C-alpha positions as a Python dict, from the first residue, in 0.01 Angstrom:
ca = {
    (1, 'M'): (0, 0, 0),
    (2, 'Q'): (-236, 283, -97),
    (3, 'I'): (-616, 301, -103),
    (4, 'F'): (-855, 562, -241),
    (5, 'V'): (-1143, 615, 4),
    (6, 'A'): (-1452, 809, -103),
    (7, 'P'): (-1825, 839, -35),
    (8, 'Y'): (-2052, 642, -268),
    (9, 'S'): (-2248, 961, -326),
    (10, 'N'): (-1942, 1147, -460),
    (11, 'P'): (-1654, 915, -560),
    (12, 'L'): (-1445, 1209, -684),
    (13, 'A'): (-1442, 1366, -336),
    (14, 'G'): (-1216, 1097, -195),
    (15, 'E'): (-852, 1084, -99),
    (16, 'W'): (-556, 850, -135),
    (17, 'T'): (-416, 727, 195),
    (18, 'D'): (-191, 457, 335),
    (19, 'A'): (-373, 131, 403),
    (20, 'E'): (-249, 142, 764),
    (21, 'D'): (-461, 460, 811),
    (22, 'A'): (-782, 308, 671),
    (23, 'E'): (-980, 316, 995),
    (24, 'E'): (-902, 686, 1060),
    (25, 'T'): (-980, 780, 700),
    (26, 'F'): (-1315, 596, 702),
    (27, 'A'): (-1402, 759, 1036),
    (28, 'A'): (-1317, 1107, 906),
    (29, 'F'): (-1559, 1068, 615),
    (30, 'R'): (-1836, 921, 828),
    (31, 'G'): (-1848, 1209, 1074),
    (32, 'P'): (-1778, 1236, 1447),
    (33, 'T'): (-1927, 984, 1689),
    (34, 'A'): (-2105, 1091, 2006),
    (35, 'A'): (-1792, 998, 2205),
    (36, 'D'): (-1569, 1210, 1978),
    (37, 'Q'): (-1800, 1507, 2025),
    (38, 'A'): (-1803, 1452, 2403),
    (39, 'R'): (-1423, 1442, 2408),
    (40, 'R'): (-1410, 1769, 2214),
    (41, 'F'): (-1658, 1924, 2460),
    (42, 'L'): (-1448, 1809, 2759),
    (43, 'A'): (-1129, 1942, 2600),
    (44, 'E'): (-1291, 2284, 2560),
    (45, 'K'): (-1414, 2273, 2922),
    (46, 'H'): (-1091, 2156, 3082),
    (47, 'G'): (-826, 2269, 2835),
    (48, 'E'): (-478, 2138, 2902),
    (49, 'H'): (-577, 1972, 3232),
    (50, 'L'): (-731, 1671, 3058),
    (51, 'T'): (-580, 1442, 2794),
    (52, 'V'): (-909, 1358, 2626),
    (53, 'E'): (-765, 1103, 2383),
    (54, 'R'): (-717, 868, 2679),
    (55, 'V'): (-1079, 894, 2793),
    (56, 'S'): (-1288, 593, 2690),
    (57, 'D'): (-1603, 640, 2482),
    (58, 'D'): (-1836, 560, 2774),
    (59, 'A'): (-1647, 783, 3018),
    (60, 'A'): (-1647, 1076, 2776),
    (61, 'E'): (-2021, 1052, 2715),
    (62, 'A'): (-2091, 1012, 3089),
    (63, 'A'): (-1874, 1313, 3179),
    (64, 'A'): (-2048, 1529, 2918),
    (65, 'A'): (-2388, 1412, 3050),
    (66, 'R'): (-2292, 1539, 3396),
    (67, 'Y'): (-2276, 1884, 3238),
    (68, 'G'): (-2624, 1823, 3100),
    (69, 'V'): (-2501, 1776, 2743),
    (70, 'T'): (-2571, 1469, 2527),
    (71, 'F'): (-2437, 1397, 2183),
    (72, 'H'): (-2545, 1168, 1900),
    (73, 'D'): (-2343, 1007, 1626),
    (74, 'V'): (-2334, 1217, 1311),
    (75, 'E'): (-2435, 1001, 1019),
    (76, 'G'): (-2196, 1076, 736),
    (77, 'P'): (-2210, 931, 387),
    (78, 'E'): (-2153, 564, 311),
    (79, 'V'): (-1782, 526, 238),
    (80, 'A'): (-1585, 261, 53),
    (81, 'V'): (-1250, 188, -107),
    (82, 'M'): (-1295, 304, -465),
    (83, 'D'): (-944, 216, -585),
    (84, 'S'): (-628, 54, -455),
    (85, 'D'): (-283, -40, -573),
    (86, 'C'): (-345, -380, -409),
    (87, 'R'): (-556, -627, -608),
    (88, 'I'): (-677, -798, -291),
    (89, 'I'): (-863, -493, -159),
    (90, 'N'): (-1206, -408, -300),
    (91, 'E'): (-1495, -182, -203),
    (92, 'W'): (-1634, -440, 42),
    (93, 'T'): (-1311, -479, 237),
    (94, 'S'): (-1360, -343, 589),
    (95, 'P'): (-1120, -84, 732),
    (96, 'D'): (-991, -320, 1004),
    (97, 'A'): (-925, -590, 742),
    (98, 'I'): (-730, -340, 529),
    (99, 'V'): (-514, -241, 826),
    (100, 'A'): (-454, -609, 915),
    (101, 'L'): (-359, -682, 554),
    (102, 'A'): (-110, -394, 535),
    (103, 'E'): (48, -481, 871),
    (104, 'G'): (45, -856, 806),
    (105, 'L'): (215, -832, 467),
    (106, 'E'): (475, -594, 606),
    (107, 'E'): (575, -862, 859),
    (108, 'S'): (538, -1155, 616),
    (109, 'H'): (801, -1304, 387),
    (110, 'L'): (531, -1308, 116),
    (111, 'S'): (509, -1022, -129),
    (112, 'E'): (177, -851, -194),
    (113, 'F'): (174, -1011, -541),
    (114, 'A'): (240, -1362, -404),
    (115, 'F'): (-40, -1327, -148),
    (116, 'G'): (-266, -1208, -431),
    (117, 'V'): (-188, -1529, -619),
    (118, 'Y'): (-286, -1732, -314),
    (119, 'C'): (-611, -1536, -274),
    (120, 'D'): (-699, -1578, -644),
    (121, 'Y'): (-679, -1958, -618),
    (122, 'I'): (-795, -2027, -262),
    (123, 'A'): (-1037, -1735, -216),
    (124, 'P'): (-1002, -1721, 164),
    (125, 'D'): (-1258, -1544, 378),
    (126, 'M'): (-1129, -1187, 430),
    (127, 'G'): (-1428, -1043, 619),
    (128, 'D'): (-1242, -902, 916),
    (129, 'A'): (-894, -855, 1061),
    (130, 'D'): (-878, -1206, 1214),
    (131, 'D'): (-973, -1365, 881),
    (132, 'V'): (-698, -1168, 705),
    (133, 'R'): (-435, -1271, 961),
    (134, 'S'): (-539, -1637, 927),
    (135, 'A'): (-526, -1616, 546),
    (136, 'I'): (-174, -1472, 556),
    (137, 'E'): (-58, -1749, 794),
    (138, 'E'): (-211, -2018, 571),
    (139, 'A'): (-52, -1865, 261),
    (140, 'E'): (289, -1860, 431),
    (141, 'E'): (253, -2229, 524),
    (142, 'C'): (154, -2325, 167),
    (143, 'Y'): (419, -2113, -8),
    (144, 'V'): (680, -2326, -186),
    (145, 'G'): (886, -2049, -343),
    (146, 'Q'): (951, -1850, -656),
    (147, 'F'): (1062, -2042, -966),
    (148, 'D'): (1089, -1978, -1340),
    (149, 'S'): (901, -2296, -1434),
    (150, 'D'): (725, -2605, -1299),
    (151, 'E'): (1036, -2806, -1377),
    (152, 'D'): (1257, -2570, -1174),
    (153, 'M'): (1016, -2614, -883),
    (154, 'A'): (1042, -2993, -923),
    (155, 'W'): (1425, -2973, -922),
    (156, 'E'): (1411, -2777, -596),
    (157, 'Q'): (1167, -3026, -436),
    (158, 'V'): (1383, -3323, -537),
    (159, 'D'): (1698, -3153, -411),
    (160, 'S'): (1553, -3026, -81),
    (161, 'C'): (1402, -3361, 23),
    (162, 'G'): (1699, -3568, -97),
    (163, 'L'): (1479, -3784, -318),
    (164, 'L'): (1768, -3909, -536),
    (165, 'E'): (2041, -3939, -270),
    (166, 'E'): (2011, -4318, -253),
    (167, 'M'): (2034, -4345, -632),
    (168, 'P'): (2380, -4395, -787),
    (169, 'E'): (2526, -4076, -936),
    (170, 'N'): (2537, -4212, -1292),
    (171, 'L'): (2161, -4292, -1287),
    (172, 'R'): (2036, -3959, -1150),
    (173, 'S'): (2041, -3794, -1493),
    (174, 'Y'): (1768, -4036, -1606),
    (175, 'F'): (1516, -3898, -1356),
    (176, 'D'): (1224, -3741, -1547),
    (177, 'Y'): (1184, -3397, -1389),
    (178, 'A'): (919, -3290, -1641),
    (179, 'S'): (689, -3581, -1547),
    (180, 'F'): (758, -3528, -1178),
    (181, 'A'): (673, -3156, -1216),
    (182, 'R'): (347, -3249, -1391),
    (183, 'D'): (256, -3477, -1099),
    (184, 'L'): (352, -3212, -842),
    (185, 'M'): (128, -2957, -1011),
    (186, 'M'): (-174, -3178, -938),
    (187, 'D'): (-160, -3050, -580),
    (188, 'H'): (25, -2722, -635),
    (189, 'F'): (-72, -2400, -812),
    (190, 'A'): (115, -2104, -950),
    (191, 'D'): (66, -1774, -1125),
    (192, 'G'): (367, -1609, -1274),
    (193, 'T'): (655, -1744, -1071),
    (194, 'H'): (502, -1797, -725),
    (195, 'Y'): (421, -2158, -628),
    (196, 'F'): (192, -2283, -350),
    (197, 'R'): (80, -2621, -221),
    (198, 'S'): (-296, -2657, -245),
    (199, 'Y'): (-321, -2883, 62),
}
């Protein structure tokens, strides 16, 4: 999954990156924080003797202050996702939500397209990483499968729940799958070939 991140002030000055790297890419455009600057200062002071990446934000700023140096966040430009090969991501999607989406779909049995179908119909809240994880879990629970038609989905539902097992073999061919499919679609939805329960 790829995203194009750029400043609002200059959308052409952006770059394509993997969705998993969204937080780092956003941070690079926004400029270094006070803690990042303090870490850089400590690295220059102590060289190889200090692994500054492991120093927490507060500890880095406190250590730099002991040298009489204070830093302030550098305010970079406002940054957003200007383009994506994923229809779920838009310019308001936060970096942590993008990372959660990429990681969640990689672990999920749902394809990116199927999850997009779910999002189009249900419109789940995708404000932060926890919302995205919850939406993926709900979509997985509601997913029925991939079928060529409503009737094929109805055949699968009848077969999987054994609906006609008690019926004599010679009468099973009279079952109206088209009508049953129509009834099923009252509480199911689909786009293309991916079917979901709406409850």
